[in-house]
Structure formats: C-alpha cells, structure tokens
N, C-alpha and C positions, 0 to 999 in steps of 0.2 A: 865843738872846735868845727866838724864837718859842716852844720849848717852855717857856721859864718864864712867856713871857706868857700862852700857853695855859693852863698849869697855874693860873696867878692867883697867882703866887710873886712876890716883891720880888725885883726886879732890881737884881744891883750888878753893873757893867761899865764897862770903860774909855770914855774919851769919844771915841765912835765916831760919825762924822758922821751915818750912817744911822740909827741910833738916835735921836742928838739931833733930826734932824730930823722923824722919823716916831713917835716915842714922847715926845720931851721930857722933860718934868719927873716923869713917871711912873716914870722910874729913878734910882738912885743912882749916881753917876759915881765914878770913881777916876782918878788922874793915871799912867799906867803909864808917863811918860816920867823918873819919880822912881826914887829907889833902893828896894831890896826892902824894906827896913826903912819906908820912909814909905809904900811899897802896902800893907804890912799893918796898919799905923796905920790909915790909911786905912777899910781893910775893917773892923777892928774898931771903928773910930768910927761906921760904919754899921750895924753890927750891934748896938751899944748903942743908938744912936738907935731903930732898930726895935724894941728891946725896950722901950725906956722910951716910945715914941710908937706903940703897936700899931694904932690906929685909923687913925693917917695913915699909917701902913707898908701897911695892909690897902687902903686908899684909893688908893695907888700901884700896890699890885698890881693891882687891880680895875680903874683907869683903863687900864693896860697891857694887860688882858685884852679890854677893850672897844674898843682899838684894834686888838688883833691880830684879834678876832673881825669888826671893821668893814671892815677893809682887807686882812689877808694869809690866811684861812683859803683852805686848799688846795683844796676844794669850789669856792669862787668863784672862785679862780684859772681852775680846769680848766672852769668854766662860760662862763667869757669868752673863754678859748681856743677853744672849740669854736663859742661863737657868731661869732669871727673869722675862723673857719675855714670855716665857714658861707657868711658874708658872701663871703669873697674867692672861694670855689668858685662862688657865683652871680654876680659880678661875672666870673668867666673862661668861665662857661658861656652869657654873653649873646653 
C-alpha cells in the first residue's frame, strides 16, 4: 500500500481496516471473502473504471500520495522517533 501510494498509482486492495481508516476513499476496494471469480470480476471492473475515468483515477492516486506524504514518510517517522528518544533521555538525566 505504501509503495503504491508513494508512487502515486491507483490502489486496488482488500477491505483492510487500516487502509479504510487512513486512506479512505482514495483506494478502490475488493471483497476478498468472495469466490475467486467474483474477486477477478471486481478487479476487472475497477480497471475498466480507471480506464474510462482517468482524471478521477488520477485524483484518487494523488490523494493517496498526499496522505502518504503527510502521515507516513519514513523520514518523518524516524525524526519523530529521534525526538522522542531525545525527550526521554533528557527526562532520565534529570
């Protein structure tokens, strides 16, 4: 999910709670509890939609990319971890 969002590509994924919570409607979902033929049909339907609605598909991809850049960049996560470490170290040294 993160690699696809980072690359600004349209994401098709299962109904993952994490993705639903954090990326929302910027993703096209499939119901993986269904049989294989139904899953295939869902994916095909999403691909047809993307081809026939290219601007909307790009908008979803860009929104997912923006969410990724705002909340999940590794650099930001590491900086937050470094800041937390410094804060805890200062408290322990008091």
